[in-house]
Structures are given as C-alpha cells and as structure tokens.
C-alpha positions in Angstrom: 140.5 93.8 115.5 141.1 94.3 111.4 142.7 98.2 110.8 138.5 100.0 110.0 137.0 97.8 113.7 140.0 100.2 115.4 138.6 103.7 113.4 134.7 102.7 114.5 136.3 101.7 117.2 137.6 104.7 118.2 141.0 103.9 119.2 142.3 105.4 115.5 141.4 108.4 114.6 139.6 109.3 111.0 137.6 111.8 109.3 134.2 110.9 109.8 131.4 112.5 107.1 128.3 109.7 108.4 127.0 107.7 111.2 124.5 105.3 111.5 123.3 102.5 113.2 125.0 100.3 110.3 128.5 102.2 108.9 130.0 104.7 109.1 132.1 107.2 106.3 134.7 108.5 106.4 137.1 110.0 103.6 140.4 107.9 103.0 143.3 109.2 103.7 144.7 108.5 99.7 141.8 109.4 98.2 141.7 108.5 94.1 139.2 111.5 93.7 138.5 114.6 95.7 135.6 113.3 97.8 136.3 110.0 98.3 135.1 108.4 101.0 135.3 104.2 102.7 131.5 103.5 104.0 132.6 101.0 106.6 129.7 98.2 108.4 129.9 98.3 112.0 129.1 94.7 112.4 133.3 93.0 110.9 133.1 91.0 107.7 136.0 88.4 107.5 134.6 88.2 103.5 131.9 88.9 101.1 131.4 85.5 100.3 
C-alpha cells in the first residue's frame, strides 16, 4: 500500500483540511509555502498516463 493510501486509510497521521467522497486534502509535512496542501484522490492511481 502506498504512503498516500495509508494516510487515507488512517494508518498514518496527517492533518486533514478537507475531505469528501473523492478526495482528501492534507497539509504538506515539508511545505514550499505557507498553506501548501496536497489533494489526494481516495481511489489509488498508479500513474497519470
């Protein structure tokens, strides 16, 4: 299971700022700028091709 799937499953801690049926948004642990978030699809995606 990938790290993002583990976060979505609640197996790894993360600061969620938004969640709906399709995505979860979390604060980045090493932000480039203040407010940097990651938006993760709840369905695993191996690649974007």
